[in-house]
FIGU-799349 format. One line per 10 residues: number of its first residue (from 1); for each residue x, y negated, z of C-alpha. Coordinates in nm, 4 decimals, always signed. Example, Ala and Ser with C-alpha at 12.3 -4.5 7.8 and 13.67 -1.06 7.14 Angstrom:
BEGIN
1 = +1.2300 +0.4500 +0.7800  +1.3670 +0.1060 +0.7140
***
This chain:
BEGIN
1 = +1.5100 -0.5931 -0.9237  +1.3802 -0.2424 -0.9788  +1.0100 -0.1828 -0.9965  +0.8696 -0.1405 -0.6471  +0.6350 +0.1572 -0.6159  +0.3478 +0.0990 -0.3757  +0.0783 +0.3406 -0.2630  -0.2367 +0.2062 -0.0996  -0.4479 +0.4436 +0.1057  -0.7938 +0.4249 +0.2573
11 = -1.0446 +0.6895 +0.3588  -1.1733 +0.7952 +0.0184  -0.9561 +0.5861 -0.2145  -1.2428 +0.3640 -0.3328  -1.1757 +0.0372 -0.1505  -0.8006 +0.0792 -0.1939  -0.8659 +0.1240 -0.5665  -1.0279 -0.2198 -0.5839  -0.7472 -0.3661 -0.3725  -0.4846 -0.2071 -0.5990
21 = -0.6474 -0.3605 -0.9071  -0.6491 -0.7027 -0.7420  -0.2864 -0.6622 -0.6302  -0.1786 -0.5611 -0.9828  -0.3457 -0.8745 -1.1192  -0.1791 -1.0940 -0.8543  +0.1606 -0.9301 -0.9195  +0.1284 -0.9983 -1.2931  +0.0389 -1.3613 -1.2231  +0.3473 -1.3926 -0.9991
31 = +0.5751 -1.2161 -1.2488  +0.6513 -0.9316 -1.0073  +0.7456 -0.5784 -1.1072  +0.5184 -0.3554 -0.9008  +0.3613 -0.0185 -0.9640  +0.0556 +0.0022 -0.7402  -0.1543 +0.3165 -0.6978  -0.4471 +0.3865 -0.4692  -0.5365 +0.7208 -0.3199  -0.7204 +0.8806 -0.0316
41 = -0.5228 +0.9132 +0.2910  -0.5439 +1.2911 +0.2503  -0.3120 +1.2631 -0.0531  -0.0205 +1.0786 +0.1113  +0.2021 +1.3865 +0.1236  +0.1614 +1.4374 -0.2535  +0.3123 +1.0956 -0.3305  +0.5699 +1.0394 -0.0559  +0.8623 +1.1325 -0.2858  +0.7517 +0.8800 -0.5492
51 = +0.6980 +0.5607 -0.3502  +0.8919 +0.2804 -0.1801  +0.6049 +0.1365 +0.0241  +0.2899 +0.2830 +0.1776  +0.0176 +0.0306 +0.2584  -0.2507 +0.1698 +0.4892  -0.6046 +0.0351 +0.5227  -0.6577 -0.1359 +0.8606  -0.9333 +0.1094 +0.9545  -0.6759 +0.3918 +0.9380
61 = -0.4393 +0.2573 +1.2061  -0.5067 +0.5759 +1.4026  -0.3202 +0.7899 +1.1446  +0.0098 +0.5975 +1.1654  +0.1676 +0.8644 +1.3890  +0.0733 +1.1340 +1.1366  +0.2192 +0.9219 +0.8583  +0.5518 +0.9069 +1.0440  +0.5630 +1.2862 +1.0193  +0.4924 +1.2807 +0.6422
71 = +0.7648 +1.0240 +0.5854  +1.0268 +1.2074 +0.7881  +1.3525 +1.1662 +0.5963  +1.2081 +0.9515 +0.3169  +1.2982 +0.5862 +0.2688  +0.9406 +0.4562 +0.2687  +0.8276 +0.1356 +0.4365  +0.4850 +0.1680 +0.6022  +0.2648 -0.1404 +0.6265  -0.0700 -0.1562 +0.8028
81 = -0.2813 -0.3925 +0.5938  -0.4536 -0.6785 +0.7728  -0.8312 -0.6865 +0.8000  -0.8521 -1.0501 +0.6895  -0.7353 -0.9832 +0.3335  -0.8410 -0.6190 +0.3117  -1.2048 -0.6974 +0.3868  -1.2115 -0.9526 +0.1022  -0.9879 -0.7402 -0.1281  -0.7527 -1.0396 -0.1637
91 = -0.4703 -0.8990 -0.3749  -0.2611 -1.2145 -0.3548  -0.2585 -1.2155 +0.0268  -0.1806 -0.8425 +0.0255  +0.1211 -0.9053 -0.2015  +0.2340 -1.1913 +0.0239  +0.2083 -0.9605 +0.3279  +0.3998 -0.6885 +0.1426  +0.6942 -0.9165 +0.0649  +0.6929 -1.0837 +0.4090
101 = +0.7238 -0.7375 +0.5639  +1.0029 -0.6294 +0.3278  +1.2233 -0.9325 +0.4077
***
């Protein structure tokens, strides 16, 4: 399996940065090949060519229509993260959600 490239976005990139660190740790523990980056939602367009999955903070559900425009023509799966694991920065549950959605 090729390395899956995941971009997490939140408002400023801070909380998604903590989530990304926790997801990287969980991925290592599970033996998964993931590259996980975190950025501000304003930077999505800069990374759209480099990613397979875009995970969006639950508080940014309102930008999903805009994200569809950024992704136009790119093979990127968009996942709205769930508040239950995002609020606790539970990287393991985020990884589980990622792979459930990709099935």
